[in-house]
N, C-alpha and C positions, 0 to 999 in steps of 0.2 A: 253408166252415164256417158254420153259423147258431148262435148262442148265443141261447136262448131262457129268459129268466129274468123272473118274475112277482114284485113286491114288493108286498104290501097292509099297509096300516095299517087295522086294524079299529075302529070306532066303539065307545066305552064301552058296556059291557054284552054284548059279544060274548063268549060263553064258550069254554073250550077244547073242550067238547064240540060246539059249534057249528062250530068250526075243523075239528075230526074229521071232522064231517058233511060239510062242504065238500071236504075232500080226498079223502073217499071217492067223493063225487059226480063229482069231476073224473076221479079214477082210474078209476072204473067206467063214464063216461060212454060210450055206444056211438059218438058222434061222434069223440071223442078216441081210442078204440080202433081204429075204423077206419083214421083218419089214420095212427096209429101203425103199425098193421099192413099195411095196404095200400100206403101210400104212403112214410113214412119207413124203415120197416124194409129194403125192397129197396134204398134208396139209401145206407144207413148202414154205414160201414166201423168206425167206433169211436163209442162213446156215454159220455159223462161225466154223470152226474145230481149236482146239488148241492143240497142243503138245509140251511138254518141258520137259527138263531133269532135275530132282531135284541132286543137289550135294549130293554125298555120306556123306557129314558132315552134312546135314540137318537133325535134330532130332527132329523137331517140330510135328510130327504128332504121 
C-alpha cells in the first residue's frame, strides 16, 4: 500500500480562487492523468481519497 498525501501551507495573499486553479491544474494535468490511467489503475484493487481543510489556526506543521 502507498498512501500519498500532500499538505500545503500557502503564503499570505493566496486566494481561494488561486487554490481552485491549482487543484484544477493538478487534476487535469496530462502527466498526472497518464500515471493514474496507465500505471496506477491497472495495479489498484481499491482506492481511498481524502480531502480535508486544515483550520487556519493550525500551526503544527
